[in-house]
Structures are given as structure tokens and as C-alpha cells.
C-alpha positions in Angstrom: 104.4 75.4 73.7 105.9 78.1 71.5 104.6 76.3 68.4 101.2 75.8 69.8 100.9 79.5 70.8 102.2 80.5 67.4 99.4 78.7 65.7 96.9 80.0 68.2 98.0 83.6 67.5 97.7 83.2 63.8 94.3 81.5 64.1 92.9 84.2 66.4 94.2 86.9 64.1 92.7 85.3 61.0 89.4 84.2 62.6 88.9 87.4 64.6 85.1 87.6 64.1 84.6 84.1 65.6 86.8 84.9 68.5 85.2 88.2 69.3 81.7 86.8 69.0 82.7 83.9 71.3 83.9 86.3 74.0 80.8 88.4 73.6 78.6 85.4 74.1 80.6 84.3 77.1 80.2 87.7 78.7 76.5 87.7 78.1 76.0 84.1 79.4 78.1 84.6 82.6 76.6 88.0 83.2 73.1 86.7 82.7 73.6 83.9 85.2 75.1 86.3 87.7 72.2 88.7 87.4 69.6 86.0 88.0 71.3 83.5 90.4 73.7 85.4 92.5 73.4 85.5 96.3 74.7 88.1 98.8 78.3 88.1 99.7 79.3 87.2 103.3 81.1 89.3 105.9 82.0 86.5 108.3 85.6 86.1 109.3 85.0 83.1 111.6 87.0 79.9 110.9 85.4 76.6 112.1 87.6 74.7 114.6 89.2 77.7 116.3 88.7 77.7 120.1 86.4 80.7 120.2 84.0 79.2 117.7 84.0 75.8 119.6 83.2 77.8 122.7 80.3 79.5 120.9 79.0 76.1 119.9 79.1 74.9 123.5 77.2 78.1 124.5 74.5 77.3 122.0 74.2 73.8 123.5 73.8 75.2 127.0 71.5 78.1 126.0 69.6 76.8 122.9 67.2 79.7 122.9 69.9 82.3 122.8 72.2 83.3 119.9 75.8 82.3 120.3 78.6 84.9 120.0 79.5 84.1 116.4 75.9 84.6 115.3 75.0 87.7 117.2 74.4 90.8 115.0 74.4 93.8 117.3 73.2 97.4 117.1 74.3 100.2 119.5 73.7 103.9 119.9 75.9 106.0 122.1 74.7 109.3 123.3 76.8 112.0 125.1 75.8 115.3 126.7 78.0 118.4 126.1 80.9 118.8 128.5 79.8 120.0 131.9 76.3 118.5 131.5 74.7 115.1 132.1 72.1 113.1 130.2 69.6 113.5 133.1 69.3 117.2 132.3 66.8 118.6 129.9 66.5 118.8 127.0 68.8 115.8 126.6 66.7 113.4 128.6 63.6 114.2 126.6 65.6 113.9 123.3 66.7 110.4 124.3 63.1 109.4 125.3 62.0 110.4 121.8 64.9 108.5 120.3 64.0 105.3 122.2 60.4 105.7 121.2 61.3 105.8 117.5 63.8 102.9 117.9 61.1 100.7 119.4 59.6 100.2 115.9 63.0 99.4 114.2 62.5 96.8 111.5 64.3 93.4 111.9 64.3 93.7 115.7 62.2 91.4 117.8 59.0 93.1 119.1 59.9 92.4 122.7 63.3 94.1 122.5 63.5 96.9 125.2 64.8 100.2 124.0 65.4 102.0 127.3 66.6 105.5 128.1 70.0 104.8 129.9 69.1 107.6 132.4 66.1 105.7 133.7 67.4 102.2 133.0 70.7 102.5 134.9 69.3 102.9 138.5 66.9 100.1 138.0 69.5 97.8 136.6 72.0 98.7 139.4 69.4 97.9 142.0 68.6 94.5 140.5 72.3 93.5 140.1 73.3 94.6 143.6 70.3 92.8 145.2 70.9 89.5 143.3 74.7 89.6 143.9 74.5 90.3 147.6 71.9 87.6 148.1 74.5 85.1 146.7 77.1 86.3 149.1 78.9 88.9 146.9 80.3 91.8 148.9 78.3 95.0 148.3 81.3 96.9 146.9 82.0 94.2 144.4 78.3 94.0 143.5 78.2 97.8 142.8 81.3 97.5 140.7 79.6 94.7 138.7 76.5 96.8 138.3 78.6 99.7 136.9 80.5 97.4 134.5 77.1 96.5 133.0 75.5 99.9 133.3 74.2 101.7 130.2 75.1 105.0 131.9 78.7 106.2 132.6 79.7 107.1 136.2 79.7 110.8 135.4 76.2 110.5 133.8 77.4 112.2 130.6 77.5 109.1 128.3 74.9 106.4 127.7 74.3 103.4 125.5 71.2 101.9 123.9 72.0 98.3 122.7 70.0 95.7 120.9 70.4 92.6 118.8 69.0 92.3 115.2 66.8 89.4 114.5 69.3 87.9 111.9 72.4 85.7 112.1 74.5 87.5 109.4 75.2 91.2 109.3 74.6 91.3 105.5 71.0 90.3 106.3 70.4 93.7 107.9 68.6 95.6 105.2 69.8 99.1 104.1 66.3 100.4 104.9 66.7 99.1 108.5 70.0 100.9 108.9 68.6 104.1 107.3 65.7 103.9 109.8 68.2 103.9 112.7 70.3 106.6 111.2 67.3 108.8 110.7 66.5 108.4 114.4 70.0 109.3 115.3 69.9 112.4 113.1 66.7 113.6 114.6 68.1 113.2 118.1 71.4 115.0 117.3 70.3 118.5 118.3 70.9 121.0 121.0 74.5 119.8 121.6 73.6 116.1 122.2 76.1 113.8 120.4 74.5 110.6 119.0 76.3 107.9 117.0 75.3 104.4 115.8 77.6 101.4 115.7 77.6 97.6 116.1 78.1 94.9 113.5 74.5 95.3 112.2 75.1 99.0 111.4 78.2 98.5 109.1 77.8 99.5 105.5 78.5 96.7 103.1 78.7 98.4 99.8 80.6 97.0 96.9 83.7 99.1 96.2 82.9 101.9 93.7 84.5 102.0 90.3 86.4 105.2 91.1 89.6 103.3 91.9 89.5 101.3 88.7 88.9 104.5 86.7 91.8 106.3 88.4 94.1 103.3 87.8 93.0 103.0 84.2 93.5 106.7 83.6 97.1 106.6 84.8 97.7 103.3 82.9 96.5 105.0 79.7 99.0 107.8 80.1 101.8 105.2 80.6 100.7 103.2 77.6 100.5 106.3 75.4 104.0 107.2 76.3 105.2 103.6 75.8 103.6 103.1 72.3 103.4 106.7 71.1 100.0 105.8 69.7 96.6 106.5 71.1 95.0 103.5 69.5 97.7 101.0 70.7 97.5 102.5 74.2 93.8 101.7 74.4 94.1 98.1 73.3 95.7 96.6 76.5 93.1 98.5 78.6 90.2 97.3 76.5 91.3 93.6 76.6 91.9 93.9 80.4 88.5 95.4 81.0 86.8 92.6 79.0 88.7 90.0 81.1 87.8 91.6 84.4 84.2 92.0 83.3 83.9 88.2 82.6 85.9 87.4 85.7 83.7 89.5 88.1 80.5 88.3 86.5 81.8 84.7 87.1 82.6 85.5 90.7 79.3 87.1 91.4 77.5 84.1 89.8 79.7 81.7 92.0 77.9 83.1 95.1 75.0 80.8 94.0 77.3 77.9 95.0 79.8 79.2 97.5 80.1 81.7 100.3 82.4 84.6 99.1 83.7 87.5 101.1 82.4 91.0 100.3 86.0 92.0 99.4 86.5 89.3 96.9 85.3 91.3 93.8 87.5 94.2 94.7 90.5 91.9 95.1 89.8 90.1 91.9 89.2 93.5 90.1 92.5 94.9 91.4 94.6 91.9 90.4 92.8 91.2 87.1 93.0 94.7 85.9 96.7 95.0 86.7 97.8 91.7 85.2 95.4 92.0 82.3 96.9 95.3 81.1 100.5 94.0 81.7 100.0 90.8 79.8 98.5 92.6 76.8 101.3 95.2 77.0 104.0 92.5 76.8 102.4 90.7 73.9 101.6 93.9 72.0 105.1 95.2 72.5 106.6 92.0 71.1 104.1 92.1 68.1 105.3 95.6 67.3 108.9 94.4 67.4 108.1 91.4 65.1 106.6 93.8 62.5 110.1 95.1 61.9 111.0 91.7 60.5 108.0 91.0 58.3 105.1 92.5 56.4 103.0 89.5 57.3 101.0 90.7 60.3 99.5 87.3 60.9 102.9 85.7 61.1 104.1 88.6 63.4 101.2 87.9 65.7 102.0 84.2 65.8 105.6 85.0 66.6 104.6 87.4 69.3 102.3 84.8 71.0 105.0 82.1 70.6 107.5 84.1 72.5 105.9 86.8 74.7 102.8 84.6 74.9 104.8 81.8 76.4 106.2 84.2 79.0 102.6 85.4 79.8 101.4 81.8 80.3 104.1 81.0 82.8 103.9 84.4 84.5 100.1 83.9 84.9 100.7 80.4 86.1 102.9 81.6 89.0 100.2 84.1 90.0 97.5 81.3 89.8 99.7 79.0 91.9 100.2 81.6 94.6 96.5 82.4 94.8 95.3 78.8 94.5 97.6 77.8 97.3 95.3 79.5 99.7 93.2 76.3 99.5 96.0 74.4 101.2 95.6 76.4 104.4 92.2 74.9 105.1 90.5 78.3 105.6 87.3 78.3 103.5 86.8 82.0 103.2 90.5 82.6 102.2 90.3 79.7 99.8 87.3 81.2 98.0 89.0 84.6 97.8 92.2 83.1 96.4 90.4 80.9 93.8 88.2 83.7 92.7 91.2 86.0 92.1 93.1 83.1 90.4 90.1 82.6 88.1 90.3 86.3 87.1 94.0 85.9 86.3 93.3 82.9 84.2 90.7 85.0 82.3 93.3 87.7 81.8 95.7 85.2 80.3 93.1 83.8 78.0 92.0 87.2 76.9 95.6 88.2 76.1 96.1 85.0 74.1 92.9 85.1 72.1 91.0 88.4 72.3 94.1 90.6 71.8 95.2 88.8 68.6 91.7 88.9 67.3 91.6 92.6 68.0 94.8 92.9 65.9 93.2 91.0 63.2 90.3 93.4 63.1 92.4 96.5 63.2 95.3 95.2 61.0 97.4 98.2 60.0 95.4 100.6 62.1 96.5 99.0 65.4 99.2 101.6 65.9 97.4 104.5 64.4 97.0 107.9 66.1 100.7 108.3 66.5 101.9 111.6 68.1 105.6 110.8 68.0 108.1 108.7 66.0 107.9 105.1 66.9 110.9 103.9 68.9 111.4 100.1 68.7 114.6 98.2 69.4 115.2 95.6 66.7 115.7 92.1 68.2 118.7 91.6 65.9 120.3 94.9 67.1 122.5 94.0 70.0 124.3 97.3 70.1 121.4 99.8 70.5 121.6 101.9 73.7 118.6 103.0 75.6 117.8 103.9 79.2 117.5 100.2 80.2 120.9 99.5 78.7 122.5 102.4 80.5 121.0 101.2 83.8 122.3 97.7 83.3 125.7 99.0 82.1 126.0 101.1 85.2 125.2 98.1 87.4 127.9 96.1 85.5 130.6 98.5 86.6 130.1 97.6 90.3 127.5 94.8 90.6 128.5 93.9 94.2 127.9 97.5 95.3 124.5 97.6 93.7 123.5 94.3 95.3 124.7 95.3 98.8 122.9 98.6 98.6 119.6 97.0 97.6 119.8 94.3 100.3 120.7 96.8 102.9 117.8 99.1 102.0 115.3 96.3 101.9 116.5 94.9 105.2 116.2 98.3 106.8 112.6 98.7 105.6 111.8 95.2 106.9 112.8 95.9 110.5 109.3 97.1 111.7 107.9 93.6 110.8 108.9 92.5 114.3 106.2 94.7 115.7 103.4 93.6 113.4 99.9 93.4 115.1 97.2 91.6 113.2 93.4 92.2 113.7 90.1 92.3 112.0 87.8 95.3 111.3 85.7 96.7 114.1 84.1 100.1 115.0 87.3 101.0 116.8 89.4 100.6 113.7 87.0 102.4 111.3 88.1 105.7 109.8 88.0 108.7 112.1 84.9 110.7 111.5 82.7 107.8 110.5 79.7 107.1 112.7 81.1 103.7 113.7 84.4 105.1 114.9 82.6 108.0 116.6 80.4 105.6 118.5 83.4 103.5 119.6 85.4 106.5 120.7 82.4 107.9 122.7 81.9 104.6 124.4 85.6 104.3 125.2 85.7 107.8 126.6 82.6 107.2 128.8 83.1 103.6 129.9 86.7 102.8 129.3 88.2 101.1 126.3 87.4 97.6 127.5 83.7 98.1 127.2 84.1 97.7 123.4 86.2 94.5 123.7 84.2 92.1 125.9 85.0 88.4 126.1 82.8 85.6 127.3 83.8 82.6 129.3 81.4 79.7 128.8 81.4 77.4 131.8 80.2 73.9 131.1 79.7 71.9 134.3 77.4 69.2 133.0 79.9 66.5 134.0 79.8 67.5 137.7 76.2 66.4 138.3 76.1 68.4 141.6 74.5 71.8 141.9 76.8 72.8 144.7 79.9 71.9 142.8 78.5 73.5 139.6 77.9 76.8 141.4 81.4 76.6 143.0 83.0 76.0 139.7 81.3 79.1 138.2 82.4 81.2 141.2 86.0 79.9 140.8 86.0 80.9 137.1 84.9 84.5 138.0 87.5 84.7 140.7 90.2 83.4 138.3 89.3 85.9 135.5 89.0 88.8 137.9 92.5 88.2 139.3 94.2 88.9 135.9 95.7 92.4 135.9 94.3 93.0 132.4 90.7 92.5 133.5 88.6 95.4 134.6 85.6 93.2 135.6 84.4 89.6 135.5 80.9 88.5 136.5 78.2 85.9 135.8 75.7 87.4 133.4 73.7 84.3 132.5 72.9 80.8 134.0 70.8 78.2 132.4 67.7 76.7 134.1 69.4 73.4 134.9 72.3 75.1 136.6 75.0 73.3 134.6 75.9 76.2 132.3 76.9 79.8 132.9 78.3 82.7 130.9 80.9 84.9 132.6 81.4 88.3 131.0 85.0 89.4 131.0 85.6 93.2 130.5 89.3 94.0 129.6 91.0 97.2 130.6 92.1 97.7 127.0 90.3 98.1 123.7 89.7 95.6 120.8 92.5 97.0 118.7 95.1 96.9 121.5 97.9 94.3 121.7 97.3 94.0 125.4 93.9 92.6 124.8 95.3 89.8 122.7 97.9 89.2 125.4 95.1 88.9 128.0 93.4 86.3 125.9 96.6 84.3 125.5 97.1 84.4 129.3 93.6 83.2 130.0 93.9 80.4 127.5 97.3 79.4 129.0 95.8 79.2 132.5 92.6 77.6 131.4 93.7 73.9 131.8 94.6 74.5 135.4 91.3 76.1 136.2 89.4 73.2 134.5 91.4 70.7 136.5 90.6 72.5 139.8 86.9 73.0 139.1 86.1 69.9 137.0 84.2 72.2 134.6 85.0 72.8 130.9 85.8 76.4 130.0 85.8 78.1 126.6 86.4 81.8 125.8 84.5 83.3 123.0 82.9 86.6 121.9 83.7 88.8 118.9 87.0 89.9 120.4 88.2 86.4 121.0 86.9 85.2 117.6 88.8 87.9 115.8 92.0 87.2 117.8 91.8 83.5 117.0 91.3 84.2 113.3 94.3 86.5 113.3 96.4 84.0 115.2 95.5 81.1 112.8 96.3 83.2 109.8 99.6 84.3 111.3 100.6 80.7 112.1 99.7 79.6 108.6 102.0 82.1 106.9 105.2 80.1 107.1 103.5 77.0 105.7 101.9 79.0 103.0 105.1 80.7 102.1 107.0 77.4 101.9 104.3 75.9 99.6 104.1 78.8 97.3 107.9 79.3 97.0 108.5 75.6 96.6 105.9 75.2 93.8 107.0 78.3 91.9 110.7 77.4 92.3 110.0 74.1 90.5 108.1 75.9 87.8 110.9 78.4 87.3 113.5 75.6 87.1 111.4 74.2 84.3 111.1 77.5 82.5 114.7 78.7 82.7 116.6 75.4 83.0 118.7 76.8 85.8 118.9 76.4 89.6 120.5 79.8 90.4 118.0 82.0 88.6 115.0 80.5 90.4 116.9 80.7 93.7 117.7 84.4 93.0 114.1 85.1 92.0 112.6 83.6 95.2 115.3 85.1 97.4 114.6 88.5 96.0 110.9 88.0 96.6 111.4 87.3 100.2 113.4 90.5 100.6 110.8 92.6 98.9 107.8 91.1 100.7 109.4 91.5 104.1 110.3 95.1 103.2 106.7 95.7 102.1 105.3 94.3 105.3 107.7 96.6 107.2 106.5 99.6 105.3 102.9 98.6 105.8 103.4 98.3 109.6 104.7 101.9 109.6 102.0 103.3 107.3 98.9 101.4 108.5 99.7 100.3 112.0 101.7 103.4 113.1 99.8 105.9 110.9 102.9 107.2 109.1 102.1 110.0 106.5 98.5 110.2 107.9 97.1 107.9 105.2 95.6 105.6 107.9 94.5 106.2 111.4 96.8 103.9 113.5 95.2 100.5 113.6 96.1 96.7 113.4 96.9 95.3 110.1 94.0 93.2 108.7 94.6 89.5 109.5 94.2 88.5 105.9 96.5 91.1 104.5 99.9 89.4 104.9 98.7 86.2 103.4 97.1 88.0 100.5 100.2 90.1 100.1 102.5 87.2 99.9 100.4 85.3 97.4 99.8 88.2 95.1 103.2 89.8 95.3 104.9 86.5 94.7 102.9 86.0 91.5 103.5 89.5 90.3 107.2 89.4 91.2 107.6 86.3 89.1 105.8 88.1 86.2 108.6 90.6 86.0 111.2 87.9 86.5 109.8 85.9 83.6 109.5 88.9 81.4 113.1 90.1 81.9 114.8 86.7 82.2 113.2 85.1 79.2 114.9 87.7 77.0 118.2 87.1 78.8 117.8 83.4 78.3 116.8 83.9 74.7 120.0 85.8 74.0 122.1 83.4 76.0 120.7 80.3 74.2 121.5 81.9 70.9 125.2 82.1 71.8 125.6 85.5 73.5 128.1 85.7 76.4 126.2 85.5 79.8 126.9 89.0 81.0 126.1 90.5 77.6 122.9 88.5 77.6 121.9 90.3 80.8 122.4 93.6 79.1 120.5 92.4 76.0 117.6 91.3 78.1 117.4 94.8 79.5 117.7 96.3 76.0 114.6 94.6 74.8 112.4 94.2 77.9 113.5 96.8 80.4 111.3 99.5 79.0 108.3 97.3 78.9 108.8 96.0 82.5 109.1 99.6 83.7 105.9 100.5 82.0 104.2 97.4 83.3 105.3 98.1 86.9 104.1 101.7 86.7 100.7 100.5 85.5 100.5 98.0 88.3 101.5 100.6 90.9 98.9 103.1 89.6 96.2 100.5 89.6 97.0 99.3 93.1 97.6 102.8 94.6 94.2 104.0 93.2 92.5 101.5 95.6 93.9 103.5 98.6 91.0 105.8 98.0 88.5 103.1 98.9 86.6 103.3 102.2 87.0 99.6 102.9 90.0 99.4 105.2 91.1 95.9 104.0 91.0 96.9 100.3 92.7 100.2 101.1 95.5 98.6 103.0 96.0 95.9 100.3 96.1 98.6 97.6 98.8 100.6 99.5 100.8 97.4 100.3 100.7 96.1 96.7 101.7 99.4 95.2 104.7 99.5 97.6 105.5 95.8 96.9 105.5 96.3 93.1 107.7 99.4 93.4 110.2 97.6 95.6 110.2 94.4 93.7 110.2 95.7 90.2 112.6 98.6 90.5 115.0 97.4 93.3 114.9 93.6 93.1 114.2 92.8 89.4 115.9 95.9 87.9 118.9 96.1 90.2 119.5 93.2 92.5 118.8 90.3 90.1 120.9 91.7 87.2 123.7 92.6 89.7 124.0 89.1 90.9 123.7 87.6 87.4 126.4 89.9 86.2 128.7 88.7 89.0 128.0 85.0 88.3 128.2 85.1 84.6 127.8 81.6 83.1 127.3 80.1 86.6 123.9 81.9 86.7 122.6 79.3 84.2 124.1 76.3 85.9 121.9 73.2 86.2 123.0 69.6 87.0 123.4 67.6 83.8 121.1 64.8 85.0 118.4 67.3 85.8 118.8 69.0 82.4 118.3 65.6 80.7 115.0 64.7 82.4 113.4 68.2 82.2 110.9 68.6 79.3 111.8 71.3 76.8 108.9 73.8 76.9 110.7 76.3 74.7 109.6 79.6 76.4 112.2 81.4 74.3 110.5 80.3 71.0 113.6 78.6 69.5 111.3 76.2 67.6 109.8 79.2 65.8 112.9 79.7 63.8 111.8 76.9 61.6 108.3 78.2 61.1 109.6 81.0 58.9 108.5 81.8 55.4 107.4 78.3 54.5 104.6 78.2 57.0 103.8 81.8 56.4 102.5 80.9 52.9 100.8 77.6 53.8 97.6 77.3 51.5 94.4 78.1 53.3 95.9 78.0 56.8 97.4 81.4 56.4 96.5 84.6 54.6 99.0 86.2 52.2 101.4 88.8 53.3 99.7 91.3 51.0 96.3 90.8 52.7 98.0 91.0 56.1 99.1 94.5 55.2 95.6 95.7 54.6 
């Protein structure tokens, strides 16, 4: 591989116009296709096959004219009178009348949809519910409780709701103009002390993340690169190549919506990862190129050497990230698969850009690549094994007491990981939106007026088609209501819909707790556990659905898939690292360190996101997708640093250096670059904490934390400490395995033979003199 990359580097350097034109054409072609063929992104989190979705499908069979729970796109306005007043008083009642009048012409809502003032609608609805319930034998007290559970007006008369369903099946199909119409109506009604807020799935803003985060990350990365290279021109090159790679990657992802359903967070995820790895990969190759220039005046040869050594590390580092992200496909979750493959494609693009565009850029700039210096260049010669820098001092300090360093790191990471035991997964809703947003305000107002459970309804679908007896069918439905009502976590349960044939019913279950509460998930688990007994007693089939149940099922499925995913990713990457380093111990150490860092990161995320530590987040469940994404991304990035550091250690060891000295030498030549790369990644990820999208925001914070813990504690302290303790044993591999493994030459040993002979090969190479131009 080293020889192949060596030739690629020289060719790209020499034929730089062709390479650059090729990338320009690729960007225009992919961008043009995306601009003309792209479709909207999706916001659906449902996973086919989960119990709640199956129940929703049964609901559709029983009520073919109605939308099932997984296709309902809701709108809701909550109104609240000032404290000490009620909505029945003027001017509030008149303001709400004007509001409902304007809402009656809301676009994308069926013409027959009633928009009623809760003050006038509540008494009529209560009378109807009580009358119908008492006719069927329900005690009057229970009937009144049922009526209040459905009432659009709170018991104190201060809070009311106006609810409707949009005439679409996907929240993204609600046009911004429609949402603006509703918000204008809300704004007009919000006068004289009346509080009005809009919420519901159809009122969510689905805007692609702004470029502010990328600009912040790029700005900090530029500062780190200027300090690293001491040259303004060189500092801009990794950023330029990374931006080109991300541009092609994002255009490709946008164009892929013509063929696949992709989440609205996919582009932000791909941008975040692509930008970080793109800068890092270019940084590593450019740093090696600068080092090679100390050995030769032939810049083309130096570029070939840089790609043959650092480029090999980049290929395998990128491959670990791609493996981790592509392994999402093995979980069988289509939306997560699409997100993983899209991000993996962006990483592939980053690798290709680093291996072709960057050398071509060097070929174009030639001697001006490191222009604009503001301080003397500091580069450690590869042949200088005695130079002392900050990385050497760190490694030498660890060498004095490696066991103490290892114990300290393990203890610190273990302590940070403790909160993982309390992790609570969930999906975004109005109740988890940022405080101050209209969605969160509407959820808080409704919780205050009607109780937290009003925002977390569940639906029990009763299918009694197999009973073939109207009396038994009615009794089965009544038994389901009685069963659900008996649970201590249920505030109310009642039949809200029956089909004309009498063999299907919908029971609305209102919990006592909100959608973001652990107790609500516990309630769903209890109901599901008791469901088989109720089905056996009644002879009817029961399924529990609704947005609350769907979100809980998605979260549970993702949580259950984590161990499988972790085993797959770690197993595949372990095999890859054995192949790269020809060692059993180093891959074990690399993966073991990753497990520590990812558990510690999840622990920190629980405290920061779930518990609201530092005030960065309002306390809320951790997004269901976040742990899976975190594991995949962090594993790939952790292996990046492992490869970058350990290849230099392996290179020194394979050239005859004593094992412990090789560890120090690896730090001497790669430590500074790895620190710079980690700082860049941390800045890029942390910048995404400024996004409004809760999932992207939490991923940004978690990834920044993970890179800090893994790069500075695991890769820079724990791994070298253990390797220093083991010495030669760190590179142990069974002789039989060593014989059958292919030699991929990541260290670039085969390049020693390339030397001067190949550097003067006829038309294949330019002369050293022209390379110095």
C-alpha cells in the first residue's frame, strides 16, 4: 500500500491541474444533481415492526377512514388567562373567538375541521360525554371524570386548548407559510395579558442547521493550525481541502434524497464529522510532508513519501470510521442506516480529498505552500531520536511511573462513567424543546392547566374481530378500560372511538406523568407485560400505540441494539488493527481504552443533558439515537489517534529501536500533531452546541467531550503507560498468525528502496530542480 500511495502522491503533485479540474467537475456534477433532483428530508423516527407501529397498522384496518397514530400530524394552541382570571371573562373570551375565526381558514387543514373556543366547547362536550357514558351504565362520577379528561378547558377555567390535525401524513409536508399563518394568529391574540402558544408535531420548525457552527469550528481550527505550522498559507490548506470534501459530500447526501429517505439531521451529522476528519487527515499528511522536506529538495518525492507513510495511516484511520458508521446497517433500522452511510460517505470523501486534492494543491503552490511564516519553523527530523519537545517530556514523565498514570486515568474515567446507570433515552417533543420556545411554552402551559399526562396520551387499540359476538366484543372493550384504569400510573382511561361494525375500539389512556418522564415509560412496560393476560381473558387482541408509545419503542429498540452494535464495531476494528500493527496487545489496548472513554462520555452526557448540569441544556432525556451515534463516531475517531500515534511507534520499533524508546519516539514525532488534531476536532464539535436542534446540540457536546477524554487521557496517557509497562510484549503476536497476515506496510518500509533512483525516473518524475520552483 505504501508504494501505491507513494506513486499516487507523486502523480497528483505533478498532474495537479488535472486533479483539480476533476474535483471541480465532480462538485459541479453532484451539486447540479442535488439542486434539481433532491427531495425533502424526513423527520420520522418510527421503526417498522415495533409493537406501537404494528398497533397503529391494526388501528388503520379497523378505522380505514381515520389516520393512524404514526401518520397523524397535529397542531395545538394553548391559551391561558392571567392568574386570578378565567378565559370566560372578557376580553379573553372575545380574543379567543377572533383567534378561532382566523384559524378556521388555516391552509392544509380540512375545511370541515372545527376550531372551537374552549370556553363554549367544553360544556357542550361534557354534556355529550356524560349523557352517552351514563346511558351505557357508567356511573355519573366516572362519566364526569372522563369528560374532564377530554375537556379543552381546565377545571379552573384558566387554560384552554384548540387542537386540530393537518391534512398531511408527514410533518415536513406542513409548509412554512402554513405555520406562519398560525403564528400570526397566535401573535394577534397575545394581547391584554392573554398567553397564547402554538405546538404540536405540525408546528415544529425543520430548518437545516445554519453554517454558524461550521464557521466557529473553522475559525478555531485555523488558529490551531497557524500555531502548529507557523505559516498562514499552510494553516489554510487543511481547511480548504476539508471544505471541498464536505461540500461534495453534502451535495451527494442531498442528491441521495431522490432515492432514499434521510433524516433532517443527516447533513449536520455528516458536516460535523466530515469537517473534523477532513482537517485532521490533511493536517497529518501536510505535517509529514513538511518533515520529508528536511531530507530532500525534491518536493514531488517528499509528497510521495508523505502519502506513502502518513497517507497509509489516514487510509486505515478513515477505514475504522467508515466501519463504525457503516455498521449501523447491521442493526436493521433504516433511518439510522441511512444516517450512518451518509456520514461514512463523507468520511470517504475526506480521505480521497486528502490523498489527491491536497497533493495537487502542493503541486500548484510548490515552494509557497509554507509561505506567510510569522515564526521560525519547528520540525523534528525523523532521524533525530534525541530531540526533546513537549510530547517527549510528557511521555518521559509517564515512563517514570506508568502504573500510577494508568491507574489514575482508569479511576477518573470510571468515576465519570457512573451516571450511565441512570440514563434515560427519549425522542424530541414539545416538552423537551428549549425553554422559551413556543413549543416548550405550549407544553408547559398544558401541563400546568391539565396535568403532565395530557401531553403523553397512549392509545389502546382493541381488535375483537375474532369474537363474532357484539355482547362479548363490548365486554372485551369494557374490560380493557377497567384494566388500564386500575394501573396507579394512569389518570384516566376511556373509549373514545368505536367502529360501525362494533369489532374495533380505541381506548385513550392518559398517564399521570409527562412524555419525558421515566415513569411514563415504566407505565408502558407494565401495560405491555400485563397485556397477554388481558387478551386471554377477553379474547380480543390489544395493541398500544400513540406518539408516546412509538417514541418509547424506538428508544427501547435502539437501547437494546447497543450491545450488538458495539460487539460488531469493536470486533471488525480489532481485526483491522491486528492487520495494521501486527500485534494482539495494541488492538486490545486500543479497544479497551475506547470502551472506557465512551462510557465516561455517556456519563458526562447524562449529567450535562439529562440532569442539566452547567445549564447548557434544560433537563431532558438523551436522544435515543445519540448513544448509538456516539459509539460509532467516537470509536472511529479514537482509532484515528491510535493509528496516528502508534504507526510512528511501530515505525521506530520495526527499524530496531527498543520498545520503550519507540514509544517515546512515537510521541516525539506525532504527539504535537495529534494534540493539534484533537483540539481541532473538539472545537468543531463543540461549536455545534450552539445549534437549536437538540439532537445535533447534544451530539456536538458529547463528541467534544469524547475527543477530549479519548485523545488526552486514553491515547496520550493510558495507552503509552501500558505500552511502557509491557515493553516488547506490547508487540506480541502468535507466530502462526504473523505468517498468514498480509504485509500492508503502513510504516512505509518499502519506500526505503524508492530513494533517489525512482526520484529521477525519466518522464515519470520531474527533476529536483523543477520541484524547488
